[in-house]
Every structure is written in C-alpha cells, then in structure tokens.
N, CA, C and O atoms as a GROMACS GRO file, in nm:
protein
  416
    1MET      N    1  -1.722  -3.589  17.145
    1MET     CA    2  -1.618  -3.610  17.085
    1MET      C    3  -1.557  -3.609  17.233
    1MET      O    4  -1.434  -3.607  17.227
    2LYS      N    5  -1.599  -3.608  17.347
    2LYS     CA    6  -1.505  -3.625  17.468
    2LYS      C    7  -1.505  -3.757  17.493
    2LYS      O    8  -1.412  -3.797  17.563
    3GLY      N    9  -1.588  -3.840  17.451
    3GLY     CA   10  -1.595  -3.997  17.483
    3GLY      C   11  -1.478  -4.072  17.396
    3GLY      O   12  -1.416  -4.169  17.441
    4LEU      N   13  -1.454  -4.007  17.248
    4LEU     CA   14  -1.326  -4.031  17.196
    4LEU      C   15  -1.215  -3.984  17.254
    4LEU      O   16  -1.116  -4.057  17.249
    5ARG      N   17  -1.206  -3.879  17.310
    5ARG     CA   18  -1.068  -3.858  17.345
    5ARG      C   19  -1.044  -3.918  17.482
    5ARG      O   20  -0.935  -3.930  17.537
    6ASP      N   21  -1.166  -3.957  17.528
    6ASP     CA   22  -1.127  -4.030  17.686
    6ASP      C   23  -1.080  -4.177  17.641
    6ASP      O   24  -1.012  -4.239  17.722
    7TRP      N   25  -1.112  -4.239  17.513
    7TRP     CA   26  -1.096  -4.354  17.472
    7TRP      C   27  -0.964  -4.370  17.429
    7TRP      O   28  -0.891  -4.465  17.460
    8GLN      N   29  -0.926  -4.248  17.337
    8GLN     CA   30  -0.786  -4.243  17.298
    8GLN      C   31  -0.678  -4.231  17.434
    8GLN      O   32  -0.574  -4.298  17.441
    9ASP      N   33  -0.713  -4.154  17.516
    9ASP     CA   34  -0.630  -4.147  17.628
    9ASP      C   35  -0.624  -4.286  17.712
    9ASP      O   36  -0.524  -4.317  17.777
   10GLY      N   37  -0.725  -4.354  17.707
   10GLY     CA   38  -0.726  -4.476  17.789
   10GLY      C   39  -0.635  -4.594  17.691
   10GLY      O   40  -0.562  -4.681  17.738
   11ALA      N   41  -0.658  -4.572  17.561
   11ALA     CA   42  -0.565  -4.665  17.470
   11ALA      C   43  -0.433  -4.630  17.492
   11ALA      O   44  -0.354  -4.719  17.524
   12ILE      N   45  -0.392  -4.505  17.480
   12ILE     CA   46  -0.264  -4.461  17.504
   12ILE      C   47  -0.196  -4.501  17.643
   12ILE      O   48  -0.080  -4.543  17.643
   13ALA      N   49  -0.260  -4.488  17.745
   13ALA     CA   50  -0.232  -4.528  17.879
   13ALA      C   51  -0.165  -4.679  17.894
   13ALA      O   52  -0.071  -4.718  17.964
   14ILE      N   53  -0.267  -4.760  17.785
   14ILE     CA   54  -0.265  -4.893  17.810
   14ILE      C   55  -0.148  -4.934  17.744
   14ILE      O   56  -0.076  -5.025  17.787
   15LEU      N   57  -0.125  -4.863  17.630
   15LEU     CA   58   0.012  -4.890  17.529
   15LEU      C   59   0.107  -4.861  17.598
   15LEU      O   60   0.202  -4.939  17.592
   16LEU      N   61   0.118  -4.740  17.688
   16LEU     CA   62   0.233  -4.733  17.750
   16LEU      C   63   0.280  -4.810  17.865
   16LEU      O   64   0.396  -4.830  17.903
   17LEU      N   65   0.166  -4.851  17.913
   17LEU     CA   66   0.179  -4.975  18.038
   17LEU      C   67   0.251  -5.101  17.961
   17LEU      O   68   0.349  -5.154  18.014
   18LEU      N   69   0.198  -5.151  17.828
   18LEU     CA   70   0.232  -5.254  17.792
   18LEU      C   71   0.376  -5.235  17.722
   18LEU      O   72   0.454  -5.330  17.723
   19ALA      N   73   0.411  -5.121  17.665
   19ALA     CA   74   0.549  -5.083  17.655
   19ALA      C   75   0.650  -5.091  17.761
   19ALA      O   76   0.764  -5.133  17.747
   20LEU      N   77   0.591  -5.041  17.879
   20LEU     CA   78   0.661  -5.040  18.002
   20LEU      C   79   0.691  -5.191  18.057
   20LEU      O   80   0.798  -5.227  18.106
   21LEU      N   81   0.580  -5.266  18.041
   21LEU     CA   82   0.610  -5.406  18.084
   21LEU      C   83   0.685  -5.497  17.978
   21LEU      O   84   0.734  -5.600  18.024
   22GLN      N   85   0.700  -5.473  17.843
   22GLN     CA   86   0.764  -5.545  17.773
   22GLN      C   87   0.920  -5.504  17.800
   22GLN      O   88   1.011  -5.587  17.794
   23GLY      N   89   0.941  -5.359  17.832
   23GLY     CA   90   1.076  -5.316  17.869
   23GLY      C   91   1.120  -5.368  17.976
   23GLY      O   92   1.238  -5.401  17.966
   24LEU      N   93   1.056  -5.397  18.111
   24LEU     CA   94   1.102  -5.488  18.194
   24LEU      C   95   1.115  -5.616  18.183
   24LEU      O   96   1.191  -5.687  18.250
   25SER      N   97   1.028  -5.653  18.083
   25SER     CA   98   1.043  -5.819  18.043
   25SER      C   99   1.208  -5.858  17.994
   25SER      O  100   1.289  -5.946  18.024
   26LEU      N  101   1.205  -5.751  17.910
   26LEU     CA  102   1.362  -5.766  17.827
   26LEU      C  103   1.471  -5.755  17.923
   26LEU      O  104   1.573  -5.824  17.931
   27VAL      N  105   1.427  -5.638  18.008
   27VAL     CA  106   1.568  -5.641  18.096
   27VAL      C  107   1.565  -5.768  18.209
   27VAL      O  108   1.666  -5.831  18.242
   28TRP      N  109   1.469  -5.786  18.245
   28TRP     CA  110   1.471  -5.931  18.339
   28TRP      C  111   1.528  -6.049  18.245
   28TRP      O  112   1.607  -6.128  18.297
   29CYS      N  113   1.496  -6.065  18.127
   29CYS     CA  114   1.556  -6.166  18.012
   29CYS      C  115   1.709  -6.152  18.010
   29CYS      O  116   1.779  -6.254  18.012
   30ASN      N  117   1.757  -6.044  18.008
   30ASN     CA  118   1.880  -6.016  17.994
   30ASN      C  119   1.968  -6.043  18.113
   30ASN      O  120   2.083  -6.087  18.112
   31ILE      N  121   1.891  -6.008  18.220
   31ILE     CA  122   1.980  -6.059  18.364
   31ILE      C  123   1.994  -6.173  18.370
   31ILE      O  124   2.095  -6.215  18.427
   32GLU      N  125   1.906  -6.257  18.321
   32GLU     CA  126   1.871  -6.395  18.362
   32GLU      C  127   1.991  -6.474  18.262
   32GLU      O  128   2.071  -6.558  18.302
   33ARG      N  129   1.980  -6.423  18.128
   33ARG     CA  130   2.068  -6.475  18.033
   33ARG      C  131   2.226  -6.443  18.069
   33ARG      O  132   2.315  -6.515  18.024
   34MET      N  133   2.253  -6.323  18.160
   34MET     CA  134   2.366  -6.325  18.172
   34MET      C  135   2.405  -6.405  18.302
   34MET      O  136   2.522  -6.442  18.316
   35ASP      N  137   2.315  -6.430  18.393
   35ASP     CA  138   2.340  -6.502  18.504
   35ASP      C  139   2.376  -6.668  18.445
   35ASP      O  140   2.464  -6.742  18.489
   36ILE      N  141   2.288  -6.695  18.342
   36ILE     CA  142   2.311  -6.834  18.294
   36ILE      C  143   2.436  -6.835  18.234
   36ILE      O  144   2.511  -6.931  18.252
   37ALA      N  145   2.468  -6.743  18.168
   37ALA     CA  146   2.590  -6.719  18.092
   37ALA      C  147   2.733  -6.753  18.189
   37ALA      O  148   2.824  -6.829  18.158
   38TYR      N  149   2.723  -6.689  18.289
   38TYR     CA  150   2.825  -6.650  18.426
   38TYR      C  151   2.826  -6.812  18.470
   38TYR      O  152   2.927  -6.878  18.451
   39THR      N  153   2.698  -6.874  18.533
   39THR     CA  154   2.714  -6.995  18.576
   39THR      C  155   2.757  -7.102  18.458
   39THR      O  156   2.828  -7.196  18.494
   40LEU      N  157   2.722  -7.094  18.333
   40LEU     CA  158   2.788  -7.178  18.214
   40LEU      C  159   2.943  -7.186  18.220
   40LEU      O  160   3.017  -7.284  18.218
   41LYS      N  161   2.980  -7.014  18.231
   41LYS     CA  162   3.144  -7.006  18.252
   41LYS      C  163   3.194  -7.095  18.352
   41LYS      O  164   3.276  -7.184  18.331
   42GLU      N  165   3.139  -7.066  18.469
   42GLU     CA  166   3.192  -7.148  18.590
   42GLU      C  167   3.211  -7.291  18.582
   42GLU      O  168   3.309  -7.352  18.624
   43GLN      N  169   3.097  -7.347  18.518
   43GLN     CA  170   3.101  -7.482  18.486
   43GLN      C  171   3.197  -7.547  18.398
   43GLN      O  172   3.251  -7.657  18.413
   44GLN      N  173   3.209  -7.467  18.309
   44GLN     CA  174   3.319  -7.490  18.175
   44GLN      C  175   3.475  -7.474  18.228
   44GLN      O  176   3.564  -7.548  18.187
   45ASP      N  177   3.502  -7.353  18.337
   45ASP     CA  178   3.645  -7.360  18.389
   45ASP      C  179   3.659  -7.481  18.476
   45ASP      O  180   3.768  -7.538  18.482
   46ALA      N  181   3.540  -7.530  18.553
   46ALA     CA  182   3.546  -7.657  18.641
   46ALA      C  183   3.563  -7.771  18.573
   46ALA      O  184   3.649  -7.852  18.604
   47LEU      N  185   3.486  -7.787  18.479
   47LEU     CA  186   3.500  -7.922  18.363
   47LEU      C  187   3.675  -7.895  18.320
   47LEU      O  188   3.755  -7.988  18.326
   48ASN      N  189   3.706  -7.788  18.289
   48ASN     CA  190   3.853  -7.812  18.202
   48ASN      C  191   3.963  -7.810  18.328
   48ASN      O  192   4.067  -7.876  18.318
   49ARG      N  193   3.940  -7.746  18.428
   49ARG     CA  194   4.028  -7.825  18.543
   49ARG      C  195   4.026  -7.926  18.599
   49ARG      O  196   4.122  -7.957  18.670
   50ASN      N  197   3.917  -8.007  18.585
   50ASN     CA  198   3.888  -8.150  18.620
   50ASN      C  199   3.974  -8.237  18.496
   50ASN      O  200   4.061  -8.322  18.516
   51ARG      N  201   3.932  -8.198  18.392
   51ARG     CA  202   3.982  -8.274  18.283
   51ARG      C  203   4.154  -8.256  18.309
   51ARG      O  204   4.218  -8.360  18.290
   52SER      N  205   4.224  -8.152  18.345
   52SER     CA  206   4.373  -8.111  18.353
   52SER      C  207   4.392  -8.208  18.458
   52SER      O  208   4.474  -8.298  18.446
   53LEU      N  209   4.316  -8.193  18.569
   53LEU     CA  210   4.390  -8.284  18.689
   53LEU      C  211   4.383  -8.458  18.637
   53LEU      O  212   4.475  -8.538  18.650
   54LEU      N  213   4.258  -8.483  18.581
   54LEU     CA  214   4.264  -8.617  18.525
   54LEU      C  215   4.369  -8.674  18.417
   54LEU      O  216   4.411  -8.788  18.396
   55THR      N  217   4.391  -8.570  18.366
   55THR     CA  218   4.536  -8.585  18.282
   55THR      C  219   4.638  -8.637  18.347
   55THR      O  220   4.688  -8.749  18.333
   56LYS      N  221   4.675  -8.531  18.437
   56LYS     CA  222   4.797  -8.548  18.528
   56LYS      C  223   4.815  -8.654  18.625
   56LYS      O  224   4.919  -8.710  18.660
   57LEU      N  225   4.654  -8.677  18.677
   57LEU     CA  226   4.688  -8.826  18.779
   57LEU      C  227   4.702  -8.941  18.663
   57LEU      O  228   4.758  -9.040  18.710
   58GLY      N  229   4.671  -8.955  18.544
   58GLY     CA  230   4.667  -9.025  18.443
   58GLY      C  231   4.830  -9.058  18.426
   58GLY      O  232   4.874  -9.172  18.415
   59VAL      N  233   4.912  -8.931  18.428
   59VAL     CA  234   5.046  -8.952  18.389
   59VAL      C  235   5.123  -8.994  18.525
   59VAL      O  236   5.237  -9.041  18.515
   60GLU      N  237   5.061  -8.979  18.656
   60GLU     CA  238   5.110  -8.981  18.786
   60GLU      C  239   5.112  -9.170  18.801
   60GLU      O  240   5.203  -9.249  18.826
   61GLN      N  241   4.984  -9.184  18.776
   61GLN     CA  242   4.975  -9.339  18.759
   61GLN      C  243   5.059  -9.415  18.670
   61GLN      O  244   5.123  -9.514  18.707
   62GLU      N  245   5.059  -9.365  18.544
   62GLU     CA  246   5.172  -9.451  18.440
   62GLU      C  247   5.325  -9.452  18.525
   62GLU      O  248   5.397  -9.550  18.543
   63ASN      N  249   5.344  -9.332  18.563
   63ASN     CA  250   5.477  -9.355  18.631
   63ASN      C  251   5.498  -9.425  18.757
   63ASN      O  252   5.598  -9.493  18.783
   64LEU      N  253   5.394  -9.404  18.836
   64LEU     CA  254   5.412  -9.515  18.947
   64LEU      C  255   5.395  -9.648  18.947
   64LEU      O  256   5.428  -9.712  19.047
   65LEU      N  257   5.352  -9.698  18.859
   65LEU     CA  258   5.321  -9.846  18.804
   65LEU      C  259   5.423  -9.881  18.664
   65LEU      O  260   5.403  -9.978  18.591
   66SER      N  261   5.511  -9.800  18.649
   66SER     CA  262   5.624  -9.822  18.554
   66SER      C  263   5.698  -9.940  18.572
   66SER      O  264   5.772  -9.932  18.671
   67PRO      N  265   5.703 -10.041  18.515
   67PRO     CA  266   5.817 -10.157  18.563
   67PRO      C  267   5.945 -10.114  18.585
   67PRO      O  268   6.002 -10.159  18.684
   68HIS      N  269   5.997 -10.042  18.520
   68HIS     CA  270   6.138  -9.963  18.578
   68HIS      C  271   6.144  -9.926  18.725
   68HIS      O  272   6.237  -9.961  18.797
   69ARG      N  273   6.048  -9.858  18.762
   69ARG     CA  274   6.033  -9.804  18.875
   69ARG      C  275   6.007  -9.901  18.970
   69ARG      O  276   6.066  -9.909  19.078
   70LEU      N  277   5.885 -10.005  18.917
   70LEU     CA  278   5.841 -10.098  19.043
   70LEU      C  279   5.989 -10.189  19.074
   70LEU      O  280   6.011 -10.242  19.183
   71ARG      N  281   6.064 -10.193  18.981
   71ARG     CA  282   6.187 -10.301  18.963
   71ARG      C  283   6.283 -10.243  19.057
   71ARG      O  284   6.315 -10.312  19.154
   72ARG      N  285   6.339 -10.117  19.042
   72ARG     CA  286   6.421 -10.026  19.148
   72ARG      C  287   6.340 -10.004  19.283
   72ARG      O  288   6.409  -9.987  19.383
   73GLN      N  289   6.234 -10.004  19.294
   73GLN     CA  290   6.195 -10.000  19.433
   73GLN      C  291   6.190 -10.149  19.514
   73GLN      O  292   6.198 -10.155  19.637
   74ALA      N  293   6.176 -10.247  19.443
   74ALA     CA  294   6.196 -10.399  19.487
   74ALA      C  295   6.334 -10.407  19.500
   74ALA      O  296   6.353 -10.467  19.606
   75ARG      N  297   6.428 -10.381  19.456
   75ARG     CA  298   6.571 -10.375  19.486
   75ARG      C  299   6.610 -10.316  19.580
   75ARG      O  300   6.701 -10.372  19.642
   76GLN      N  301   6.570 -10.204  19.624
   76GLN     CA  302   6.570 -10.118  19.718
   76GLN      C  303   6.518 -10.176  19.847
   76GLN      O  304   6.575 -10.134  19.948
   77LEU      N  305   6.427 -10.260  19.862
   77LEU     CA  306   6.347 -10.323  19.956
   77LEU      C  307   6.393 -10.455  19.985
   77LEU      O  308   6.334 -10.521  20.071
   78GLY      N  309   6.503 -10.506  19.918
   78GLY     CA  310   6.571 -10.612  19.911
   78GLY      C  311   6.455 -10.714  19.854
   78GLY      O  312   6.449 -10.818  19.920
   79LEU      N  313   6.379 -10.707  19.763
   79LEU     CA  314   6.292 -10.814  19.733
   79LEU      C  315   6.342 -10.871  19.593
   79LEU      O  316   6.402 -10.809  19.505
   80ALA      N  317   6.303 -11.005  19.595
   80ALA     CA  318   6.340 -11.088  19.458
   80ALA      C  319   6.226 -11.157  19.407
   80ALA      O  320   6.120 -11.176  19.469
   81PRO      N  321   6.250 -11.190  19.304
   81PRO     CA  322   6.161 -11.274  19.204
   81PRO      C  323   6.117 -11.406  19.306
   81PRO      O  324   6.202 -11.451  19.382
   82ALA      N  325   5.973 -11.466  19.301
   82ALA     CA  326   5.948 -11.579  19.384
   82ALA      C  327   6.026 -11.707  19.323
   82ALA      O  328   6.048 -11.725  19.204
   83ALA      N  329   6.058 -11.780  19.414
   83ALA     CA  330   6.116 -11.911  19.372
   83ALA      C  331   5.988 -11.976  19.346
   83ALA      O  332   5.882 -11.940  19.398
   84PRO      N  333   6.002 -12.106  19.236
   84PRO     CA  334   5.909 -12.175  19.172
   84PRO      C  335   5.807 -12.242  19.320
   84PRO      O  336   5.684 -12.251  19.314
   85GLY      N  337   5.872 -12.272  19.416
   85GLY     CA  338   5.794 -12.325  19.545
   85GLY      C  339   5.720 -12.215  19.629
   85GLY      O  340   5.630 -12.247  19.707
   86GLN      N  341   5.754 -12.107  19.613
   86GLN     CA  342   5.692 -12.008  19.692
   86GLN      C  343   5.540 -11.985  19.649
   86GLN      O  344   5.457 -11.962  19.736
   87ILE      N  345   5.504 -11.991  19.514
   87ILE     CA  346   5.399 -11.925  19.423
   87ILE      C  347   5.291 -12.050  19.458
   87ILE      O  348   5.346 -12.160  19.452
   88ARG      N  349   5.167 -12.054  19.489
   88ARG     CA  350   5.060 -12.130  19.503
   88ARG      C  351   4.934 -12.091  19.430
   88ARG      O  352   4.890 -11.980  19.460
   89VAL      N  353   4.872 -12.154  19.348
   89VAL     CA  354   4.758 -12.105  19.284
   89VAL      C  355   4.649 -12.167  19.306
   89VAL      O  356   4.660 -12.280  19.258
   90LEU      N  357   4.525 -12.148  19.363
   90LEU     CA  358   4.424 -12.211  19.408
   90LEU      C  359   4.343 -12.193  19.281
   90LEU      O  360   4.323 -12.086  19.223
   91ASP      N  361   4.286 -12.342  19.237
   91ASP     CA  362   4.177 -12.306  19.116
   91ASP      C  363   4.047 -12.310  19.193
   91ASP      O  364   3.942 -12.287  19.134
   92GLU      N  365   4.050 -12.339  19.326
   92GLU     CA  366   3.885 -12.312  19.365
   92GLU      C  367   3.902 -12.245  19.498
   92GLU      O  368   4.020 -12.249  19.531
   93LEU      N  369   3.833 -12.189  19.577
   93LEU     CA  370   3.821 -12.142  19.693
   93LEU      C  371   3.780 -12.266  19.763
   93LEU      O  372   3.687 -12.335  19.721
   94PRO      N  373   3.852 -12.298  19.876
   94PRO     CA  374   3.805 -12.403  19.967
   94PRO      C  375   3.688 -12.377  20.039
   94PRO      O  376   3.662 -12.274  20.101
   95GLN      N  377   3.610 -12.493  20.025
   95GLN     CA  378   3.474 -12.469  20.104
   95GLN      C  379   3.480 -12.482  20.234
   95GLN      O  380   3.562 -12.554  20.292
   96LYS      N  381   3.373 -12.400  20.303
   96LYS     CA  382   3.404 -12.394  20.450
   96LYS      C  383   3.294 -12.466  20.493
   96LYS      O  384   3.183 -12.450  20.443
   97SER      N  385   3.318 -12.552  20.589
   97SER     CA  386   3.208 -12.655  20.663
   97SER      C  387   3.092 -12.570  20.732
   97SER      O  388   3.108 -12.467  20.797
   98PRO      N  389   3.001 -12.620  20.711
   98PRO     CA  390   2.855 -12.557  20.771
   98PRO      C  391   2.890 -12.573  20.912
   98PRO      O  392   2.935 -12.674  20.965
   99ARG      N  393   2.859 -12.447  20.974
   99ARG     CA  394   2.867 -12.424  21.094
   99ARG      C  395   2.761 -12.442  21.190
   99ARG      O  396   2.655 -12.380  21.195
  100VAL      N  397   2.805 -12.549  21.277
  100VAL     CA  398   2.665 -12.628  21.380
  100VAL      C  399   2.704 -12.543  21.521
  100VAL      O  400   2.814 -12.530  21.575
  101GLU      N  401   2.581 -12.495  21.556
  101GLU     CA  402   2.584 -12.461  21.719
  101GLU      C  403   2.524 -12.534  21.777
  101GLU      O  404   2.421 -12.592  21.743
  102ALA      N  405   2.602 -12.544  21.907
  102ALA     CA  406   2.535 -12.645  22.000
  102ALA      C  407   2.414 -12.592  22.090
  102ALA      O  408   2.421 -12.487  22.154
  103PRO      N  409   2.311 -12.670  22.089
  103PRO     CA  410   2.186 -12.655  22.161
  103PRO      C  411   2.181 -12.575  22.302
  103PRO      O  412   2.265 -12.615  22.382
  104GLN      N  413   2.120 -12.497  22.335
  104GLN     CA  414   2.124 -12.436  22.436
  104GLN      C  415   2.034 -12.500  22.565
  104GLN      O  416   2.033 -12.443  22.674
   0.00000   0.00000   0.00000
C-alpha cells in the first residue's frame, strides 16, 4: 500500500506543478495580450493623427494653389501675364558639343 500511496502523492505533486505552470502561462499570455493591445492602440492613434494632418495639409495645399489667391498675389507683386514674345518653347533640349580636352 505504501508504494501506491507514494505513487499517488507523486502524481498529485506533478498535477499541481502542471496546474501552476498552466496558470503562470495564462497570466503571461494575458500580459502579452495587454501589451499588444496597448501598442495597437498607440499605432491606431498615430494613424488617425497622420490622416487628420494629411487632410489639413491637402486643404492648405488647395488654398495655396487656388487661382484666385495666385492672381491676387501676382497683382500685389506687380506681375502681369506674359506678352506673346516673352514666352519661348523648346521642342528639344539643345545638344551639348562633346568636350575635348587638350593633351598634356
């Protein structure tokens, strides 16, 4: 009977150890889950801030490039539309002549 009792005590000790390990692993998993959730929340907040900033920058760009504003700014700077002879259009870029170096 003593051998059976020792075997039962050993089995109970092993089961208690396994239960303890399982509990610790569950706690560790929960801590990791909370850490990941916190990181995810930070990333979502950063993404929302960046999207908001992108929207504001788009509105500002549209405002700065609006024809009305550009006309008003040109008038303030004394600019006028170019006369027909002032604009030159190059169909092709001029070719550079090859560079020849003098012998030394």
